[in-house]
C-alpha positions, 0 to 999 in steps of 0.5 A, a space after each residue: 520486516 514486512 510491508 505491506 499495502 492495502 488496496 483501496 478497492 476493499 474500502 467498501 469491504 467487510 474484510 478491510 476492518 477484519 484485516 487492520 484488527 488482525 494486524 493490530 494484534 501482530 507483535 512479533 513483528 514491524 509491518 508498515 502499512 500502505 494505505 490505496 487510495 480506494 474512493 479518495 481516490 478515485 474522485 481524485 481520477 474525477 477532479 483531474 478530468 473534470 478540472 484537466 488537472 496537469 499530472 503533477 497535481 493530480 499526483 500528488 491530489 492522488 498521494 494524498 487520497 492515501 494519506 486519508 485512505 491511512 487515517 481510516 486504516 487507524 481511526 478503524 485501529 488506533 492500535 496501529 501506531 502512524 508513521 507519519 515521515 520514514 525518519 520515525 521508523 523504528 524496526 521494533 515489531 510494531 504496526 504502522 500504517 505510513 503517512 505517504 505525503 510528506 516521503 513521497 513528495 519529498 523523497 519519491 523519483 518515481 513519474 508523478 501520473 497516473 502511472 505511478 500508484 500505491 501500488 508502484 510506492 509500495 515498492 519503493 516503501 520496500 525499499 527504503 525501509 530494506 524490508 524483505 518482503 512486501 505483501 499486497 492485499 488486493 480485492 483480484 485474484 492473483 494466484 499463480 499469476 507473474 508479474 507480468 500477467 498482475 500489470 497487464 489485466 491491470 491489478 498493479 500500475 504500469 509502472 510497478 515492474 520497472 519499480 520491481 527491478 530495484 528490490 530485491 526481498 521477495 513480493 507475494 499477493 494475497 486476494 482480501 480472502 486469504 486472510 486466514 493464509 497470511 497469517 498462517 503463512 507468518 506465524 501469526 495464528 
């Protein structure tokens, strides 16, 4: 079982549909997709500045942005099963799209500010579900970079390194253009 974070930066990228359709077709492994926030989170950042919103409220709004992206992913391919709470999770060779609001607001003890984004939240979910691997799909190129370099470059959030300390599985990064590499790595072709 793997947790796969599908970056919100892919929102306007035609490769998003290819990723979603291919992930929906996988039937020999359980995959839980964690949605990024994309333009929905960008709107929260704007509102946070316009209205001087407290970090706790802005964080809750950003998690709702992830929820909106999850709805979009499910719309792209409705073969993906909605996972509205980790309480309903079953490791049964299906592809899920996690709707994070309930779980994150009720169970995640990570900082509730812009230091913690969907990247660290995906690490939290991977730990909770005992996933063997966390795969992050990004629009930025990260080949050959160490996690510290990825953080310094702003490709993942500031809390990611700390969150990494509690997760024992492997972390893999793929650029959005590396769908074929991903499918080949996992023998999904």
